VOTI-236342 format. One line per field, with one value per residue (C-alpha): residue in three letters; x negated, y, z. Coordinates in steps of 0.05 Angstrom, whole numbers. Layout:
N
aa <- [ALA_...] $
xx <- [X_...] $
yy <- [Y_...] $
zz <- [Z_...] $
# end
This chain:
399
aa <- [MET_LYS_ASN_SER_LEU_ASN_ARG_LEU_LYS_ASP_PHE_ILE_LEU_ILE_MET_ALA_ILE_ILE_LEU_GLN_ASP_ALA_GLY_HIS_PHE_GLY_PHE_LEU_PRO_ILE_THR_ILE_PHE_GLN_ILE_LEU_ILE_LEU_PHE_LEU_CYS_CYS_LEU_TYR_LEU_ALA_GLU_MET_LEU_TYR_LYS_ARG_LYS_ILE_LEU_PHE_PHE_ASP_LYS_LYS_MET_THR_ILE_ILE_LEU_ILE_TYR_ILE_LEU_LEU_VAL_THR_PHE_ILE_ASN_LYS_PHE_ASP_PHE_SER_THR_ILE_LYS_SER_VAL_VAL_TYR_PHE_LEU_ILE_GLN_PHE_PHE_ALA_LEU_TYR_MET_TYR_ILE_GLY_GLU_THR_THR_VAL_ASP_ARG_VAL_LYS_LYS_VAL_LEU_TYR_VAL_SER_ALA_LEU_ILE_LEU_ALA_VAL_TYR_GLY_LEU_VAL_GLN_PHE_ILE_SER_TYR_GLN_LEU_ASP_PHE_LYS_TYR_LEU_TYR_ASP_ILE_THR_LEU_TYR_GLY_PHE_LYS_THR_ASN_GLY_ASN_TYR_LEU_MET_GLU_ASN_ARG_PHE_HIS_SER_LEU_TYR_ALA_GLU_PRO_ALA_HIS_LEU_CYS_GLY_ILE_LEU_SER_SER_GLY_LEU_TYR_ILE_GLY_LEU_GLU_LYS_ASN_ARG_ASN_TYR_ALA_TRP_TYR_LYS_THR_LEU_ILE_ILE_LEU_VAL_PHE_ALA_LEU_LEU_THR_PHE_SER_THR_ILE_VAL_TYR_PHE_SER_LEU_PHE_LEU_VAL_PHE_LEU_LEU_TYR_LEU_PHE_LYS_GLU_LYS_ASN_PHE_LYS_LYS_THR_ILE_VAL_THR_PHE_SER_LEU_LEU_ILE_ILE_GLY_ILE_VAL_SER_LEU_CYS_LEU_PHE_LYS_PRO_ASP_PHE_ILE_LYS_THR_SER_ILE_TYR_LYS_ILE_GLY_SER_LEU_VAL_ASN_PRO_ASN_SER_MET_LYS_GLY_GLU_ASP_THR_THR_GLY_PHE_ALA_ILE_ILE_SER_ASN_PHE_ARG_VAL_ALA_HIS_SER_LYS_ILE_LYS_ASP_GLY_TYR_TYR_PHE_GLY_THR_GLY_MET_TYR_SER_HIS_ARG_PHE_TYR_TYR_LYS_PHE_TYR_ILE_ASP_LYS_MET_TYR_PRO_VAL_VAL_LYS_ASN_TYR_VAL_ASN_GLU_VAL_ASP_ALA_ALA_SER_ILE_PHE_ILE_ARG_ILE_TYR_SER_GLU_PHE_GLY_ILE_VAL_GLY_ILE_LEU_TYR_ILE_PHE_ALA_TYR_LEU_LEU_LYS_TYR_PHE_ILE_ARG_TYR_ILE_LYS_ASN_LYS_ASN_TYR_TYR_GLY_LEU_PHE_PHE_ILE_LEU_LEU_PHE_PHE_ILE_GLN_GLY_VAL_ARG_ILE_GLY_HIS_TYR_TYR_ASN_LEU_LEU_LEU_MET_PHE_SER_PHE_ILE_ALA_VAL_SER_TYR_PHE_PHE_SER_ASP_LYS_LYS_ILE_GLU_VAL] $
xx <- [-1169_-1162_-1217_-1185_-1118_-1149_-1184_-1117_-1084_-1142_-1136_-1061_-1071_-1126_-1080_-1023_-1066_-1092_-1024_-982_-964_-969_-893_-863_-854_-789_-755_-767_-718_-773_-843_-907_-927_-862_-872_-941_-916_-859_-909_-952_-890_-871_-942_-934_-864_-888_-947_-900_-854_-913_-945_-878_-898_-848_-854_-868_-868_-894_-847_-870_-857_-790_-764_-787_-752_-687_-686_-697_-640_-593_-601_-597_-532_-492_-502_-489_-520_-509_-534_-600_-610_-599_-648_-700_-691_-696_-759_-789_-778_-809_-871_-875_-873_-926_-975_-962_-979_-1041_-1069_-1053_-1099_-1152_-1221_-1254_-1300_-1240_-1205_-1267_-1279_-1207_-1207_-1276_-1263_-1196_-1228_-1284_-1237_-1194_-1257_-1287_-1222_-1217_-1286_-1265_-1203_-1246_-1294_-1239_-1199_-1259_-1267_-1191_-1186_-1114_-1110_-1161_-1132_-1056_-1031_-959_-980_-984_-913_-923_-868_-899_-903_-978_-978_-1005_-1068_-1053_-1102_-1158_-1144_-1156_-1114_-1136_-1076_-1039_-982_-1020_-1089_-1062_-1039_-1112_-1135_-1130_-1162_-1219_-1237_-1234_-1282_-1330_-1329_-1341_-1394_-1435_-1450_-1518_-1492_-1519_-1447_-1436_-1490_-1505_-1490_-1420_-1405_-1432_-1382_-1325_-1350_-1360_-1290_-1261_-1291_-1259_-1189_-1191_-1142_-1143_-1119_-1171_-1226_-1198_-1197_-1269_-1290_-1256_-1288_-1356_-1345_-1325_-1386_-1433_-1398_-1413_-1485_-1506_-1563_-1586_-1623_-1563_-1518_-1561_-1567_-1492_-1471_-1523_-1494_-1424_-1443_-1475_-1413_-1367_-1410_-1412_-1337_-1327_-1370_-1340_-1267_-1250_-1175_-1174_-1201_-1147_-1093_-1118_-1119_-1048_-1025_-1057_-1028_-958_-964_-982_-934_-872_-848_-906_-876_-847_-812_-858_-873_-930_-953_-935_-864_-853_-876_-845_-777_-770_-791_-738_-686_-707_-707_-639_-611_-639_-609_-542_-542_-577_-625_-636_-641_-596_-631_-679_-673_-622_-661_-636_-563_-573_-628_-588_-536_-588_-637_-583_-567_-640_-661_-598_-638_-691_-662_-724_-713_-781_-791_-718_-724_-790_-792_-863_-895_-883_-883_-829_-789_-792_-770_-712_-690_-708_-703_-740_-748_-782_-832_-850_-863_-910_-951_-953_-973_-1031_-1054_-1053_-1098_-1141_-1159_-1170_-1216_-1256_-1270_-1287_-1328_-1284_-1298_-1256_-1197_-1208_-1215_-1147_-1115_-1148_-1125_-1053_-1058_-1088_-1039_-979_-993_-973_-941_-871_-855_-849_-873_-935_-983_-1039_-991_-958_-1023_-1058_-997_-997_-1073_-1081_-1037_-1046_-1112_-1157_-1118_-1151_-1222_-1281_-1307_-1381_-1396] $
yy <- [2725_2750_2703_2644_2660_2667_2599_2568_2597_2571_2502_2500_2520_2466_2413_2437_2431_2361_2335_2369_2303_2259_2257_2248_2200_2161_2196_2267_2303_2347_2333_2343_2397_2435_2430_2461_2518_2531_2534_2583_2625_2625_2649_2709_2724_2722_2767_2816_2819_2827_2883_2911_2908_2915_2868_2907_2879_2920_2937_2880_2826_2857_2858_2786_2761_2799_2770_2699_2705_2740_2691_2632_2650_2674_2605_2533_2515_2467_2457_2429_2493_2535_2493_2500_2575_2584_2542_2579_2645_2618_2594_2657_2699_2657_2659_2732_2749_2705_2734_2805_2798_2750_2757_2725_2684_2656_2636_2602_2564_2539_2515_2483_2446_2421_2395_2362_2326_2300_2278_2242_2204_2190_2156_2117_2096_2075_2033_2001_1984_1946_1909_1898_1936_1956_1990_2042_2059_2054_2109_2083_2029_2083_2108_2159_2160_2181_2165_2158_2087_2055_2057_2064_2024_2040_2115_2142_2199_2207_2233_2260_2226_2221_2242_2300_2336_2342_2384_2452_2435_2394_2446_2499_2460_2450_2523_2548_2495_2518_2584_2597_2593_2552_2538_2496_2442_2410_2340_2361_2390_2326_2286_2329_2319_2243_2234_2279_2232_2172_2201_2184_2241_2281_2345_2338_2332_2390_2434_2415_2433_2501_2519_2499_2547_2603_2589_2592_2655_2686_2662_2680_2631_2594_2538_2525_2523_2471_2428_2432_2413_2357_2328_2337_2298_2243_2239_2233_2178_2141_2147_2119_2059_2048_2063_2057_2048_2117_2148_2113_2137_2209_2208_2181_2236_2291_2261_2259_2333_2350_2300_2287_2233_2189_2184_2118_2144_2115_2155_2194_2265_2278_2253_2289_2356_2353_2326_2377_2434_2412_2413_2482_2509_2479_2515_2581_2570_2556_2626_2619_2676_2696_2625_2587_2599_2563_2487_2485_2448_2382_2401_2405_2355_2291_2325_2349_2291_2240_2277_2284_2212_2169_2105_2122_2121_2144_2206_2238_2298_2318_2361_2398_2400_2372_2441_2507_2544_2500_2504_2580_2581_2536_2567_2641_2645_2689_2744_2696_2665_2732_2761_2704_2710_2786_2780_2733_2773_2839_2815_2774_2837_2876_2825_2816_2891_2891_2827_2801_2727_2706_2742_2704_2640_2648_2661_2598_2561_2581_2559_2490_2475_2501_2461_2396_2414_2443_2454_2527_2512_2476_2511_2527_2551_2601_2619_2635_2674_2720_2725_2748_2809_2826_2802_2822_2879_2939_2917_2892_2827_2814_2741] $
zz <- [2557_2486_2461_2496_2465_2396_2404_2424_2361_2318_2350_2337_2264_2255_2285_2241_2178_2193_2216_2163_2130_2192_2201_2270_2327_2321_2380_2355_2307_2278_2254_2293_2243_2256_2331_2325_2281_2330_2387_2348_2334_2408_2426_2381_2405_2477_2459_2425_2486_2533_2493_2470_2397_2340_2280_2217_2146_2089_2032_1987_2039_2060_1988_1977_2040_2024_1953_1979_2029_1982_1924_1971_2006_1946_1914_1934_2001_2059_2130_2105_2067_2129_2170_2115_2110_2185_2189_2129_2165_2230_2194_2152_2216_2251_2193_2178_2250_2250_2185_2209_2270_2245_2213_2153_2198_2237_2173_2146_2210_2214_2142_2146_2211_2185_2121_2160_2208_2151_2114_2174_2186_2112_2113_2175_2136_2077_2119_2162_2099_2071_2137_2143_2210_2201_2269_2245_2177_2188_2235_2232_2281_2334_2325_2270_2218_2153_2079_2085_2112_2050_2007_1934_1892_1941_1937_2006_2035_2108_2149_2088_2050_1985_1958_1915_1978_2000_1941_1976_2042_2014_1962_2017_2060_2001_1980_2051_2064_2004_2040_2070_2141_2199_2221_2158_2159_2092_2118_2141_2073_2041_2083_2055_1983_1990_2018_1964_1912_1946_1937_1863_1852_1787_1821_1877_1825_1786_1848_1866_1795_1800_1867_1839_1782_1829_1872_1812_1787_1855_1859_1788_1796_1734_1771_1817_1756_1721_1783_1798_1727_1725_1789_1760_1697_1739_1782_1721_1691_1757_1763_1693_1711_1781_1767_1692_1708_1740_1676_1635_1683_1682_1605_1605_1653_1611_1548_1578_1595_1524_1492_1535_1485_1509_1579_1599_1662_1714_1776_1746_1750_1677_1683_1749_1723_1653_1676_1732_1686_1636_1692_1714_1643_1628_1689_1664_1594_1628_1658_1725_1708_1780_1805_1853_1919_1965_1971_1914_1860_1889_1877_1801_1789_1779_1735_1686_1690_1674_1610_1590_1607_1605_1603_1655_1725_1761_1803_1815_1861_1857_1920_1910_1834_1833_1832_1869_1803_1773_1838_1840_1767_1784_1850_1839_1764_1714_1766_1815_1767_1734_1803_1822_1758_1762_1836_1820_1760_1798_1854_1807_1768_1833_1863_1799_1799_1873_1870_1927_1921_1980_1951_1887_1926_1959_1892_1867_1930_1918_1845_1857_1914_1876_1812_1845_1912_1913_1987_2007_2077_2056_2103_2055_2002_2049_2083_2016_1990_2051_2054_1982_1989_2063_2089_2031_1998_2030_2041_2000_2029_2018_2031] $
# end
């Protein structure tokens, strides 16, 4: 019975990951992803009532949740804020309970299977797009309401809204698939890698590069290092030949991050990150040292952005601030952003000393997701945040 229940929870989590950006059917007020998380939450609540368990958060988590609620409700908020906070707490509870009872092998299986499913559909999407089979690559034809109903310059995004959102799950699948384990066949891992390359996403490539480095750091194998970097160089050269426009776009994005004056205001990564950071920093300089609460960045964005860019009327990521780090800085102030960096640094040092490579991987996962994703209830962001401090804190994982 217990094994069946665990398999059901794993299945729900896999479906939640692959359908996180799939939107909703027109007649439903909430997304498919939210329904799955609610169902997982109800399973744990029923289990708690049946076994008469009492929910217990450690001190760190309790303080974090109290600070989030306090800062949010002493500042400007509306009904959308309340809905977001309630859903955040529901998802936090569901994932906290899952991580508290799970094992490393279960986590790896969930992430790997999710990445493989997204990659397989991504390849189907790629092939059907070339053959103009719209009914195979456009899921909105089946009633899904989502932003992912287009293919941007032949950049493929599977079931997600845009390629950049895939960085965490694809890099997870690749890292896990590199293990010497019969459950992760080489050809399955190759499928994940091939689809990742078809996303033509700078952040996806960056995340793959980082997990390769972590893997080589773990292996300490000179031959594997040489082979891996040779393949990486071949891949970069092939990319330059096959997709020169992508290289130019990536250079422009990096340049706009270094030199904000080079931005023209288009919907680019550089403009989104720089403009939202300037809004957040302006709020701090105006006295909001402790932030303005969850889901509040949107209240201040247009006021500040219109003063900074009076000519450019291009509101980019005004709700999520383009990055979880910028959003935390904006909505929870200096205290919030210092806590996040201290949190990551603390466990990074601990896991380096303990040679806990999966602890390091989850820190890396939080970082690469958070650089370009600003939603608190992004599943991998929340999952990796809880996993770093709870799941790996008291044990040395040898993998």
